[in-house]
Structure formats: structure tokens, C-alpha cells
N, C-alpha and C positions, 0 to 999 in steps of 0.2 A: 330493393336492393341492400344487402347486409357485405361490407367490405371487411377481410379479418385481415389487420397487420403482422404483418413477421417481426419479431422483435431480432434487433441484430446483437444487442446486448441486454444482458439481464443481469441486475446488480445484486437481487437474491439469490442469484444460482452462482456467480461470481463468488459469493459471501460464504455461502455453505461451501463450496470446493475449499475456500482458504481454510473453514475452520474443520474441515473434517481432513484435511493433509496435516492441520496442529495437532488435531487428536491421534492421528496416525502415528505423527513423527514424537510426540509423549507417551504415547499408551506402552504404560508398564514401568515408566522411570520412575525414580524416588522424588520427593518433593525437592530435594538437594539438585538434583538433576534438571529438574524442571525447571528452580531456578537459577541455575547456571545458562540455559537453554534460552528462557527467556533474557538477560541480563547481557547474552551475546546478540540477542535480538533487537534489544534497544540499542545498543553498540551499534551494530549497523546502520539501524534507521538514521541513527543521527548523524551517524557520515554521510549516509544518504540525503539526508536534508542540505547539509552543509555542501555536497557538491551543487546541487539542484537550485540552491540559493546563489553559489557564486555561479554557475551557467548563468542564472537571472541579471544579477549585476552585472557580467560581463556582455552581455544583450546588450548593442546598437539600439539606441533609443530609437522609432519612428515616430514621427506627426508632433503632435503638442504637447504640452506640459502633461508630467504623470499626474496622476491620482495619487493624492494622502500623503 
């Protein structure tokens, strides 16, 4: 008997969609416009990371000693 498992999440498909979204956003842009886009995305990513780290450090610790 052969069973087929249905994927709930497909990483390759997610990466392809993200790459296509970026391609469509940057299509027809000059080199300078592309650099502006990537600098802005970098700044946004850093802010998101800071928020995520801040949320982690403000979360109450549950259980024993933290690892690390």
C-alpha cells in the first residue's frame, strides 16, 4: 500500500514566490533604483530583527536555566 503525504508547507515554492515578487518589483529599474530598494529593505529587516529580539528578551522565562 502506498500512501501520499500532502505537504502543508513547501519551502521551495515559498522561495520561488518571493524571488518572483522581487523580480517583478525590480523589473525595468535602473541600477541606482535597485540599490535604493535593497538599502531600504536592509533597513526594514534590521528594524524587524531589533523588534523580534526585543520581544524575545521581554518574554518571561519559563522553566530552568537558559541555554547559551
